[in-house]
N, C-alpha and C positions, 0 to 999 in steps of 0.2 A: 768661862768659855765664851769666845767671841761669836756673835751672831752676824752672819754675812748681811751686809746692807743691800736691800733691794731698791733699785731705782724705779720710781713710779713712771709708767709709760703713758703717754697721752694717746688717745685714739686718733687715727689718721683718717681723714675723709677719703672715700673711694675716688671721688672726682679728682682730688689733689694728686693721688697716686697715678691715676690714668693720664692726667695732663703731663705729669713728669715723664711717664712712659712714652707719650705722644712725642715729646721733645726728642727722646732717644731714637725712636724709629722713623721719624718724619722723613729723613733723607734716604731711607731704604727704598730702592726702586720697586721691590715686589709688594710693598705694603700699600693697601688700598683704603681700609677703613678700620676704626677702632671703637669698641663699646666697653662699658664697664657695668658690672653688677656687684652687689655685696650681699652676703648671706652669712649670718651667724658670726660676724666679726671677720670673715674672710673676704678678700677682694678678688674678683675674677675679671680678667682682661680678655676680651674677645677680639682677635686681630684677623681681619679679612686680608688674604694675600693672593697673589697670583700663584700658579703652580710653580714649584721650585724643587730643587734637589734636597735630599735629606740633610746634607751638610749645611745648607742655608737655613733649614728649619732649626737645626741644633744651635746655630749661631744666634738666631732670633730668641730662642729660649734662654740662651746665655745672657742676653741683654737685661733680663730681670735681675741679674746680680747688682746692677746699678741701683735698682729700686731698693734692694735690701741694704746696700751701702748707705743710701740716703735716708730711708725710713726705719731702719732697724728690722726687727723680727715681725713686721706686719705680714700676715699670711696672704701671699699673692699667688694666684694660679693663672697661667697664660694658656689660652686656648687658641690654637692656630686654625683658622677656617680657610682651608685650601681646597680648590676645586678637585684636587686629586683625591681628597678624602671623603667627599660628599658627591653622590650622583643621584639627582641633581643637587646643587647647593641652593637651598631655599632658606634665606636668612630669617624669614618669619617663623620657620619651624625650628631652626637651629638656635637662634638667640633666645634667651629667657625673656619672659614678659617683663617689661619695665627696664630693659637694658638701655642705658643712656649713651648716645653716640658722642664721642669726643672728636673734635675737629683735628685733623692731621695737617691740613693745609689751609691757607687763608682763603676765605670765601670770595 
């Protein structure tokens, strides 16, 4: 009986994933800022946006497919921080402690 061969996966740094996602969303006009956190092997991206239509939100969520294509089955969750969903939007309350901001544009 043949035993299926398992490929060993290398852990991916959360910052590396976030920087790749920053490249993908950088040109999006509604995108303002990006942070990354990791917890128990999962990577969470926190994307601050302007208010937008639901179709635009869905399109942004769909951009995570590029991350899966590039990094494999790394567990990534995207959180959109839109002023439509938070009244008021207080980043110091919404973002987890220790979230690292990833530059979207040149300083």
